[in-house]
C-alpha positions in Angstrom: -2.2 27.1 -14.5 1.4 27.1 -13.3 3.0 23.9 -12.0 3.7 23.5 -8.3 6.6 21.7 -6.8 6.0 18.9 -4.2 6.6 21.3 -1.3 4.0 23.7 -2.5 1.4 21.1 -3.2 0.0 20.9 0.3 -0.7 24.7 0.2 -2.1 24.8 -3.3 -5.6 24.9 -1.8 -4.8 28.4 -0.5 -3.8 29.8 -3.9 -6.2 31.5 -6.2 -4.9 32.3 -9.6 -6.1 35.5 -11.2 -6.4 36.2 -14.9 -2.9 37.8 -15.1 -1.2 34.8 -13.4 -0.6 36.4 -10.0 -1.8 34.7 -6.8 -3.9 36.0 -4.0 -4.4 34.1 -0.7 -7.9 33.0 0.1 -9.4 31.0 2.9 -8.6 27.2 3.0 -10.7 25.0 0.8 -12.8 23.1 3.4 -13.6 20.2 1.1 -9.8 19.5 0.7 -9.2 19.6 4.5 -12.1 17.4 5.2 -11.0 14.8 2.6 -7.5 14.6 4.2 -5.9 14.0 0.8 -2.1 13.7 0.7 0.1 15.9 -1.6 1.4 12.6 -3.1 -2.0 11.6 -4.2 -3.6 15.0 -4.8 -1.5 17.2 -7.0 -3.6 20.3 -6.4 -7.1 21.4 -5.4 -8.0 24.9 -6.3 -10.9 27.0 -7.6 -10.9 28.3 -11.2 -11.8 31.8 -12.0 -15.3 30.8 -12.7 -15.7 29.4 -9.2 -15.6 25.7 -10.2 -13.4 23.5 -8.1 -10.8 21.7 -10.1 -8.9 18.7 -8.8 -6.0 16.7 -10.2 -5.7 13.5 -8.3 -4.1 10.1 -8.8 -6.2 7.4 -10.5 -4.9 4.9 -7.9 -7.2 4.1 -5.1 -6.4 5.3 -1.5 -6.0 2.4 0.8 -7.0 4.0 4.1 -10.2 6.0 4.2 -10.3 9.7 5.1 -12.7 8.9 7.9 -10.1 6.7 9.6 -7.5 9.4 9.3 -9.8 12.0 10.7 -10.7 9.7 13.7 -7.0 9.1 14.4 -6.2 12.8 14.1 -9.0 13.6 16.6 -7.6 11.1 19.1 -4.1 12.7 18.7 -5.4 15.9 20.3 -5.0 14.2 23.6 -1.4 13.2 23.0 1.6 15.4 23.6 3.7 16.5 20.6 6.7 14.5 21.6 4.6 11.3 21.7 3.0 12.1 18.3 6.5 12.4 16.8 7.4 9.0 18.4 4.4 7.3 17.0 5.2 8.2 13.5 9.0 8.1 13.6 8.9 4.6 15.0 7.3 3.5 11.7 9.9 5.4 9.6 7.8 8.5 8.8 8.9 12.1 8.7 6.5 15.0 8.9 5.4 17.0 5.8 5.8 20.8 5.5 4.1 23.0 8.1 1.3 25.1 6.6 2.0 28.8 6.3 -1.6 29.8 7.1 -3.5 29.1 10.3 -5.7 26.0 9.8 -7.6 26.1 13.1 -6.8 22.5 13.9 -4.7 23.2 17.0 -1.1 22.4 17.6 -1.4 18.7 18.2 -3.8 18.0 15.4 -1.7 20.1 13.1 1.4 18.1 14.0 -0.5 14.8 13.3 -1.8 16.2 10.1 1.8 17.0 8.9 2.6 13.3 9.2 -0.6 12.4 7.4 0.3 14.7 4.6 3.6 12.8 4.1 1.9 9.5 3.4 1.4 8.0 0.0 -2.1 6.6 0.6 -2.0 4.5 -2.6 1.2 2.6 -1.5 0.4 -0.6 0.4 3.7 -0.5 2.4 2.9 3.0 3.6 -0.7 2.0 4.5 0.5 -1.0 6.5 2.9 1.2 8.5 0.1 3.8 9.1 -2.2 1.1 10.5 0.6 0.3 13.0 0.7 4.0 14.0 -3.0 4.0 14.6 -2.8 0.7 16.6 0.0 2.2 18.8 -2.1 5.3 19.3 -5.0 3.3 20.6 -2.9 0.9 22.7 -0.3 3.2 24.2 -2.5 6.2 25.0 -6.1 5.0 25.2 -5.8 1.4 26.5 -9.0 0.3 28.3 -10.7 3.6 27.4 -14.0 3.4 25.6 -14.2 7.0 24.3 -16.4 7.8 21.3 -13.3 8.6 19.2 -11.7 5.3 20.1 -14.8 3.4 19.0 -14.9 5.4 15.8 -11.3 4.7 14.9 -11.8 1.0 15.7 -14.9 0.9 13.5 -13.1 2.7 10.7 -10.2 0.3 10.9 -12.7 -2.6 10.6 -14.3 -1.0 7.6 -11.0 -1.2 5.8 -10.2 -4.7 6.9 -8.3 -4.4 10.2 -9.3 -5.4 13.7 -7.6 -3.9 16.8 -6.9 -6.3 19.6 -6.7 -5.3 23.2 -3.0 -6.3 23.5 -2.1 -3.8 20.8 -2.0 -6.1 17.9 -3.7 -5.2 14.6 -5.2 -8.2 12.8 -6.1 -8.3 9.2 -9.7 -9.4 8.8 -10.4 -12.1 6.3 -8.1 -13.0 3.4 -5.4 -10.7 2.1 -2.3 -10.6 0.0 1.2 -10.4 1.3 2.9 -6.9 1.3 4.7 -6.3 -1.9 2.4 -8.2 -4.2 0.9 -5.0 -5.6 3.9 -2.8 -5.7 4.4 -0.5 -8.7 1.3 -1.6 -10.6 -0.8 1.0 -12.5 -4.2 0.4 -10.9 -4.9 -2.2 -8.2 -8.3 -0.8 -7.2 -10.2 -3.8 -8.4 -7.9 -6.2 -6.4 -8.5 -4.2 -3.2 -12.2 -4.0 -3.9 -12.4 -7.7 -4.4 -10.5 -8.5 -1.1 -12.7 -6.1 0.8 -15.8 -7.6 -0.7 -14.7 -11.1 0.4 -13.9 -9.8 3.9 -17.3 -8.2 4.3 -19.1 -11.3 3.0 -17.2 -13.4 5.6 -18.1 -11.0 8.4 -21.8 -11.3 7.4 -21.5 -15.1 7.0 -22.6 -15.1 3.4 -20.9 -18.1 1.7 -22.4 -17.5 -1.7 -21.2 -14.0 -1.8 -17.7 -15.1 -0.7 -17.5 -17.6 -3.5 -18.8 -15.1 -6.1 -16.3 -12.5 -4.9 -13.5 -15.1 -5.0 -14.2 -15.9 -8.6 -14.2 -12.1 -9.4 -10.9 -11.6 -7.7 -9.3 -14.3 -9.9 -10.8 -12.7 -13.0 -9.6 -9.2 -12.0 -6.1 -10.5 -11.2 -5.8 -12.2 -14.6 -7.0 -9.0 -16.4 -4.7 -6.9 -14.4 -1.7 -9.0 -15.4 -2.6 -8.9 -19.1 -3.2 -5.2 -19.0 0.1 -4.5 -17.2 1.9 -6.5 -19.8 0.3 -4.6 -22.7 -1.8 -7.6 -23.9 -5.2 -7.0 -25.4 -8.2 -8.2 -23.5 -10.8 -10.2 -25.3 -14.2 -9.1 -24.1 -15.6 -12.6 -25.0 -12.9 -14.5 -23.1 -14.2 -16.8 -20.4 -12.5 -17.2 -17.0 -10.5 -20.3 -18.0 -9.0 -18.5 -21.0 -8.1 -15.5 -18.9 -6.4 -17.7 -16.3 -4.4 -19.6 -19.0 -3.5 -16.3 -20.7 -2.1 -14.7 -17.5 -0.1 -17.8 -16.6 1.2 -18.1 -20.2 2.5 -14.5 -20.2 4.2 -15.1 -16.9 5.8 -18.4 -17.8 3.6 -20.2 -15.3 2.2 -22.9 -17.5 3.3 -26.4 -16.5 4.5 -27.3 -20.0 6.9 -24.4 -20.2 10.6 -25.4 -20.0 12.8 -23.3 -17.6 16.5 -23.0 -18.0 17.6 -23.9 -14.5 16.7 -23.7 -10.8 13.5 -24.7 -9.1 11.3 -23.3 -11.9 12.5 -26.1 -14.2 11.8 -29.0 -11.8 9.0 -31.4 -12.2 7.8 -30.5 -8.6 7.2 -26.9 -9.6 5.4 -28.0 -12.8 3.1 -30.1 -10.6 2.4 -27.2 -8.3 1.7 -24.9 -11.3 -0.7 -27.5 -12.7 -2.5 -27.6 -9.4 -2.6 -23.8 -9.1 -4.3 -23.5 -12.5 -6.8 -26.2 -11.5 -7.5 -24.3 -8.2 -8.4 -21.1 -10.0 -10.6 -23.0 -12.5 -12.2 -24.9 -9.6 -13.3 -21.7 -7.8 -14.9 -20.4 -11.1 -16.7 -23.7 -11.6 -18.0 -23.7 -8.0 -19.5 -20.3 -8.6 -20.9 -21.2 -12.0 -22.7 -24.2 -10.7 -24.9 -21.9 -8.6 -23.0 -21.9 -5.3 -21.8 -18.4 -5.7 -23.5 -15.1 -6.5 -23.6 -13.8 -10.0 -26.3 -16.2 -11.4 -29.7 -16.4 -9.8 -30.4 -20.0 -8.7 -33.7 -21.7 -9.5 -34.0 -22.7 -5.8 -32.3 -22.0 -2.5 -28.7 -23.2 -2.2 -28.5 -26.2 0.0 -25.6 -27.6 1.9 -23.4 -24.5 1.4 -21.4 -23.8 4.6 -18.8 -21.3 5.7 -16.1 -23.9 5.3 -16.8 -24.0 1.5 -16.6 -20.3 1.3 -13.4 -20.2 3.3 -11.9 -22.9 1.0 -12.8 -20.9 -2.1 -11.5 -17.6 -0.7 -8.1 -19.0 0.3 -7.8 -20.9 -3.0 -8.4 -17.6 -4.9 -5.8 -15.7 -2.8 -3.3 -18.5 -3.3 -3.6 -18.2 -7.1 -3.6 -14.4 -7.1 -0.5 -14.2 -4.9 1.3 -16.6 -7.2 0.4 -14.5 -10.2 1.0 -11.1 -8.7 4.3 -12.0 -7.0 5.6 -13.5 -10.2 4.6 -10.3 -12.0 6.5 -8.2 -9.5 9.6 -10.4 -9.2 12.5 -8.8 -11.1 14.2 -12.2 -11.4 11.2 -14.2 -12.6 11.9 -16.3 -15.7 9.2 -14.5 -17.8 11.3 -11.3 -17.7 14.2 -13.1 -19.4 11.9 -14.4 -22.1 10.6 -10.9 -22.9 13.8 -9.0 -22.5 15.0 -7.4 -25.8 18.0 -9.0 -27.2 20.9 -7.0 -28.6 21.7 -8.2 -32.1 25.3 -9.2 -32.5 27.0 -7.7 -35.5 30.0 -9.4 -37.0 32.9 -7.6 -38.5 32.6 -7.0 -42.2 34.4 -9.6 -44.3 37.3 -8.1 -46.2 36.9 -8.5 -50.0 39.9 -9.9 -51.9 40.3 -7.7 -54.9 42.3 -10.4 -56.7 40.9 -12.9 -59.0 42.0 -15.8 -56.8 45.4 -16.1 -58.2 46.9 -13.6 -55.9 47.5 -11.1 -58.7 46.2 -7.6 -58.4 43.3 -6.9 -60.7 44.1 -5.0 -63.9 42.2 -1.9 -64.8 40.2 -2.2 -68.0 
């Protein structure tokens, strides 16, 4: 198969490659259009000569579901083109290329789709801005309207952890990491899955599941850090060993001496000591039967939502510390692991004399 440049990627679904390498146009691939994948996360979707569909997609998880995108696109059919452009451009997006074949979506849906195609759905910063686009779409054009598509979009936003308020605000449901904590990492799907599991458990008022998911989030974060730094994972390592290993690699152990600045102060060392204890405490709370993962001998007693909320926020506090330190280009751990250039001294001139200053004689 020949390679396609980024401008051609969106239209790769329309190309069928014959045995001699030439292309003939075929009808659009319905499964691709339905899934609403972006050219930045889907390199190509096409059918091989034997009729099998082949897809080359990113291994990183998409942060906004196709169902949410479709619901927003359907609502856009009631908005004029100028306002569709304003919705996206206000969040810094430019439209992707216009398809060269008729898609049957209609002019307004097609314009909205061009902007959807320009989004990197695996980038948390893009996803956060898209959510604001969807919120503005609901508030600016469908305020106080209870249309089926409005309800569907609100429901899809809640499924991915966002709640739309009547005043136009979009509120993150449950716990979450600050934007930027997961930038440029290879695979953060386990982190997003853990956060969503905590959010769903809180919505259903299941404290044991929240505590179990909080412990798993800590474990996933520690493993992610070690993997990103190229360190081997010990399959037999317990949660305490993983926590200590991640903090050690990032220079976040209290015993580590920093050169200067706040990282070398006793205050930071006390905070780091407490952070480690927080992570271990969440794991111990789960292991004592208050969280899911181990079947208790009897029903859990005395467990309240406040305990779950404490565990969830404690886990997020530790994970944010670890992930933001990993992403910080000026973090002390980068200096410790930076390769040093060996210094070479000038070669010492050898005195051919015998020490008396006289030139050596030939034998």
